[in-house]
N, C-alpha and C positions, 0 to 999 in steps of 0.2 A: 658533709657540712660545707655550705658555700662560703668561700673566703671573702672578707671585705676588701674592696678595692681601695688602696691607699693613693691619695694624691700627693704630688711632689711639688714643693715650692723652693726652687733653688736646690740647695743641698739638704733641705729639711723635708721630712715626710709629714704630711698633714693628716690628722685624725679625720676619718670620714664624717661628714655632717657639719664641719666647722663653718663653712660658708652659710649653710641653712640656719644654723644657730644665730649667726650674726644678723642675718636677714630678719629673723623673728624678733630679735632684740631691737633692731632698727625700726621695724614697723610698730612695735609696741611703744617705743619712745615717740614715734610720730603721732600715734593716736593720743598720747598724753600731752602732745604739744611741746615735748622736750626736744626741740629741733637741733640743738648743738649735739646732743647725745645721739640722736637719730642719724645725723650726718656722719658722725664718727663711726658708728656701727656699719652703716651701709657702704661707706668708703672702704672700710676694711674688708667687707664681704666681696667687693668687686676685685679684690686681689686674688680670689680663688676662682677656679673654673665653675661657671654657673650656667644652668640651662635657661634661667629667667633673667638674664642680664638686662634686657629692655625694661622690665618691670622695676628692677632694682634701681636702675639709673633714673627712671621717672620719679620714684620715691625719694631718691637722693636729691634730685633737682628741687623738689618741693621743700625738703629739709634745708637745703642751702639757701634758697630764696627766703624762707620764713625766718631763718636765723641771721639774715643780713650778710651772708658770705657771698657778696655779689660777684667778686672777681672769679671765684671758683664756679659759681652758678653760670656765669657767662661762658667760661671755658667748656663746661659740661653741655650747655645749650648748643654751642658751635659743633661739638663732637656729635651730639644726637641728631642735629639737623643734617650734618654732613653724611652720617651713616643711615639716616632714615629711621631712627629709633624713636619709639613713643608716638603719641598722637601729634602729628606734625604741627598743626595749627595751635595746639595748646602749648607746645614747646616754643613755637615762634612768638606766641603771646607773652610768655614770661621773658623771653629774650629781648623783646622790644620794650617791655616795661622796665627792665633793668637798665637798658640803654637810655631810656627816657629819664630815669632817676639820676643817672650819671651825666645827663646832658650830652650824650654822644649822638647828636642829631644827624651828622653826616653818615654814620654807620646805619642809622634807622632809615635814612632816605635811600641809600644805595641798596639796602636789603629789600625794602618794600617796593621801590620803583621797579626793580627787576621782576618781582612777582607780578606787579600790575601789568607790566609790559607783556609778560608771558600769558596773561589772562588765565592763570591757573587757580586763582582764588575762587572758592565757592561763593555763591551769591550772598549768603548770610554773613560772610566774613568781609566781603569786598568793601562795604560801606564803612565798617569799623576801621580796617587797616587804611582805607582811603583817607579818613580824617586824620589818622596818625601821620600819614605821609605828608599831608598838607601842613600839619603843625610843625613837623621836622623841617620842612622847606622854609617856613616863615622864620623859624629860629636860626637857620643857617644864614638867611638873608639879613637878620638883625642880631648878630652874635653879641654875647656879653663882652664887655671890655676886658682885655687881657692884663695880666700883671697886677691883679688886685692885691691890696695889702689889708690884712686883718687889723693890725695895730699901727698907730702912728707914733707911739711912744709917749703920748700925752695923756692917755687914759688912766683913770684911777683903777685900783684893784677891782672894785665893784663893776666898773664899766667894762674891763677886760673879761670879767666873769660872765657878764650878760652877753657879750659878743660870742664867747665860746659856746654858751648854752644855746644860742640861736643857730649854731651850725648843725644841730641835729636834723634840721629839716631842709637844708640847702646843699648844693653841690660843693664839696670841699676841695675839689681838684685845684682851683686857683690858690688855695691857702695851704696845700699839702707841705710844701717846702718850709713855710713859716712855722707850721705846727711841729714838724719833725725837728727843726732847728731849736725850738723852744724846749723840746724834750731832752735834747743833748746838751743844753746850756745849764751848767751847775748853778749859776747865779739866778736862774729863773725861779719864780715863786712856785713852791711845791704844789700848792692848791691848784694853780693854773695848769701846771704840768699834768696833774691827774685828770682835770677836765679835758685837756687836749688829747690825752691818751684814750679817754673814754669816747671822744668824738671819732677818733680813728677806728676804735673797736666797733662802735655802732654802725659805721659806714662799711664794715666788712674788709678793712685793709689787711691784706695777707702778706705784706712785705715786711722785712725786718727793719726795725727802727731802734735807735740807741736811746736809752733813758739814763740820765744822771741826776741823782738827788742825794743830798747829804754826803755820805762817804761811799754811796753805792753807785755801781754802773752795771748796766745789763742790756743785752740785745734781745728784743722781744718781737713777736708777731702779734699785733694788737687783737686781731679777731680770735686768736687762740687763748687769750688771757681769761682767767676766771674774773668775775666781778670783784670789786674791792672787798665786799662783805661776804664773799663766798670762799675766800682763801682759807686753807686749812688752819694756819696759825691763828688768824682772827677768830675762827669758829671755836677753836680749842680754848682760847682765852675766855670767850663768852661762856663756854661750857663750865669752866672752873668758877666763874663769877656766879652763874646760876646755881651751881651746887652749893655754894657758900651762902648766898644771900636771898635766894628765892623765897624761902620760908621765914627767915629771920628779919629781913628788911627789904621788901619789894620796892620801896621808893628809892632806897640807895642803889638797888640793883639797876633801876632804870637810869639813874645818874651815871653809874659806872659804865653801862652800855654806851651811853652818849659820849662819854669821854673816850672810850676805846674807838668808837666810830670816827670821832674827830681826828684822833691820832693816826689811825690806819688809812684814812682817806688821804692824809698828807703823805704818808709813807708809800702808798701804792705806786708801782706794783711790787715794792720790796717788803720784806719782813725782817724784823730784828733777829736774824738767824743765830747770833752769838748769845742770845738770851732765851731761856726756856719760857714756854707759854705759861707755865705755872708761876714762874718768877714775875712775869709781866702782870699776871692777874693779881698776885699778891701786892705788887707795887701800886696797882690801881686802887685796891682796897685801902692801902696805907695812905695814899694820896687823898682819898676822900675823908679819911679819919683826920688827917692834918688840916683839911679845910674846916672841919667841924670843931676839932679839939685844940688846934693851934700848933705852932712849930715846936713847942717844948716836947712833943711826943717823940721826936727823933732821938733825943738824948736817952730816952728810956729803953730803946731797943737796939740790939746789935743786928744789923742787917746783913744778909748774905750777899754775895757779889752779884747774883742775878737781879735782886731787888734794887741794889744800889745803881747798877747799870741802867735798869729800867727807869728809875726816878730821874736820873741824869738826862736820859733821852727824852722823857716826857717833858722835862723843863724846857729843853730845846724846842720841842714841838709846840708847847704852850706859848712860846715867845713869837710864834709865827701867826700873824693875824689871818683869819679866814672870814670872808664876807658873808658866808651862809651858815656853815656848820659851827 
């Protein structure tokens, strides 16, 4: 009987086929357009010896680009271009597109001008990259003013909200320091901090930033964060509410969900870890009953500590004005 050949990774022996299994999972996720998951599986697969490294890196590049992880995608593009992996002009196209989005016009100009000088571009690509080269040169000659400030300190909460929402479609590099400073400032408005963090996440920022809210403090990498309403704690609270109210009172269920969304948007990326999800859900149901039946209800019930803590925290959250939610 032929023995299986075991791979070794450091001091750990790897079960045969591990890399292939990860590739299959990554490709399946890619087909479903689950790009973050695809990037995770394919990145892990590349840690194992593979015969199809070129194909895996090409698939990973697509996953990183589509999931907005531009810093990682740029690094992978550079590696592939340097090593001649993948279809050269397809990789170059993604490389230039990301640089264009990040307004790195000098990098585009130096890359494309070298190619044009070497006259190595095929005819069908020459006109396309030539136009990009001209555009990058124009942008270099008329650069955006430096030292931009996002806020003057005179804006209302709504005006600050609108400014942050507009950043989804523009280059955030001039505002990066201002955004990260807001996240680390405990006196900043929690709603604005969540918006700022989401902006960094959407732009694929893979550097550590510090977030301080309420009594919480944490260092995070924005692009690796789950969305506010995809976090396990939030989903568990919603599950408890659905179990209790879906059949009995669908209208109250929707009101409960909206309340939880409002609170957890303000909390993001934190969760009330010292309070059970069941306790939080119970507090939400009680809070709604109080709205309908009046404050006298509190005297009728003996509340457990989880519910008491939840109600206290909810009161603190409700005192924070939110311009949208």
